[in-house]
C-alpha positions, 0 to 999 in steps of 0.5 A: 352690315356690309358697305354695299348693304349700307349703300342700299340704306342710304339710297332708301333714306335719300328716296324718302327725303326726295319724295317728301320735299315734293320731287316726282316719284317715278323720276326720283326712283329711276335716278336713284336706282341708276346712280346708286346702282352704278356705284354698287354694281357698275355698268351692269345696272343698265342691263338690270334696268332693261331686263326688269322693264322688259320683264314687267311689261310682259306680264299679262295682268297689266293689260287689265289696268287700262281697261278697268280704268277706261271702264271706270271713266266710261261708267262715270260718263254713263251717269251710272251713279245717278241711276243707282242713287235714284233707285236706292233713294226711291227704294229706301225712302220711308226708312230713318237714315235712308240717305245714309243707306243710299249713299253707302249702297251706291258707293259699294256698287259704283265701286264695283263698276268704277273703283275710283275714290275721287270721282265717287266721293265728288259725285256722291257729295254733289248728289247727296250733300244738298239733299241731306242738308235739305232733309236735316241730316246730321252733318258729321254722319253725312260727311262721314258716310260719303267719305267712307263709302267713297273709299270702298272702291279701292278695296272692292273688285275690280279695283285697279290697286288689286290688279297691280298688287297681285303680280307684286306679291306673286299671287293670282288675281282671282284669289286676291279678288275673291279675298277682297270681297269678304272685307269689302262687303263686311265694311259696307254692312258695318257702315249701314248697320252703324247708321241705321242703329244710330238713326233708330235710337235718334231719328233726328240724325237721319229722318226719312226722305221728304215726301216731295222727293219720293216717287208717286207709285210703286211702278216708278220705284220698280222702273228705277230699280230696273234701269239703275240696278240691272245694268250694273249687275249685268256688268258685274257678272260679265267682268267679275263673274267671268274672272272668278269662274275662270272663264276669262283672264283679268285682261279679257274680262276688263276688255269686256267690261270696258265694252259693256260700259260703252254699250251702257252709255249708248243705252242711256242715251248719253254717248258722244264721241267727244265724251269717249275721247275724253275718257280715252285721254284720261285713261291714257294719262292715268295708265301712263302714271301707274305704269311709269311708277311700276317700271321705276319702282321695279328697277329701284327694287331690283337694285335695292335687292342686289345691294343686299339691303332687302335681305338684311332688312328681312332677316333683321325683322324676322330675328326680332323678339316680337311674336309673329302677330307683333311683327305683322302688326308692326308692318301694318302700322308702317303701311298705315302711316305710309298711306298718309303722305303717299298714294297707293301706287307708291306704296304698292310698287315701292314699299310692299316688295320690301315688306312682303318677304317678311310676311312670307317668312313669318308664314302668312298666306300672301293672298291674306296679306294682300287683302289685309294690306288693301284694307289698311290702305283704305283705312289710311286714306280715310284717316286725318291728317291727309285724308284726300276724301275730305278735300274732295268732299269739301270742294263740292259741298261748300256748306261743310267745313273740314273740321266737321268732315274730319269729325264725321270721318273719325266715327267711321274710322273706328269701324275701319279699325274694327274691320282690320282687327276682325280680318286679323283675328279671323282670317277666314273672313278673307280666305273662305271665298278663295279657298272655296274657289280653289277647292272647286278648281281642284274638283273640276280638274280631278273630274276631268282625269279618267282613270281606267284600271287594267283588267285583273287577268291582263297578264294571263291573257297576254301570256295565253296570246303568246302561247297561241301565236307560237303554236300557230 
């Protein structure tokens, strides 16, 4: 290791220490990048910082970030989750474990529309928590279902995390979105199957919805399904369908989705100018945080790479005696541990650019790698000792203590780990959809190419024409 590479290692260690003691991440990264960069490369570091910032802000994919965030806040104001919850509750009321199914399905569909963990867990806790307590549901399973379902929003498209992860890994947003569908819906299905199986063998864990909370007629059930499920389905087709079909870019689809969410608020009769202004302010604050961190981490990563430390780390990991799957397991374990103290923007912007070259050097598909990283991060956000979902839930359901919430989350953690293992062992779970879309795109381009073969006697015809012209 050279002296310049050692300087990069020191910069990395100082960065970790500064973040762990509570210093602001974005400003810490910028200060360290400029300071250590000035020592290592002189005044050129300022030119590098300028070029990296301009290059990042020119990426079209980042335009989708504020639009998807606005879409989530507006959907929250529209009462979309309340509509979904009521529709599913009326539909599955007679089942044992009905409220577990309702919670997970609501979280899955609301995650498609909004993609926010904190809001999803809090709203589910407010709506489902008291009802589960009144119906005599098991506290551990109830808390676990709400917390686990709430984390699906960062994995299932149109997750903002996936939007910013795609340019970091230099892959298509369409392919990453398509890859995330398989693990996302697999997890949702595993959660539902787990709760239904346990309630089948032990009905006391989750009795049917009380009769007084059920609708009086089938017509009411159909109406609730119409007003609760159809709007989110249309909104999903307008956004995700347009992206995956290649009709629009992610930014264009996000803008359409935000407009659709505003129209949904108007249709539900809950539109106010004050509410729209609050959603815009919240979007501005969240987007500013994400993009400032993106700029800071981009400059930090550029200096880190220029010092040669990133290349040295990649070569060291690739030269390890571990097999490829062993090195990949090591990378995923590191990402899982980083998910405890750090939020996903810090991991995606700071650490993922350092680890991605190792995965690429091992020969792994970067779309698959991005998908498995998203699943691992979701698992980390659900696992103790940090697990912010537990604290969100505790704030809105005072009757449940943190110990029981953590125990309930641990049950679903087993399913999360099983999903990670399945995606590792069977990559097709993530890759079948992007591969299918890619095959369709290739077929469509091939069909547009019109090949006209020349006639077999073209040369003879040309020669004959020349003779005729001379004779003439």
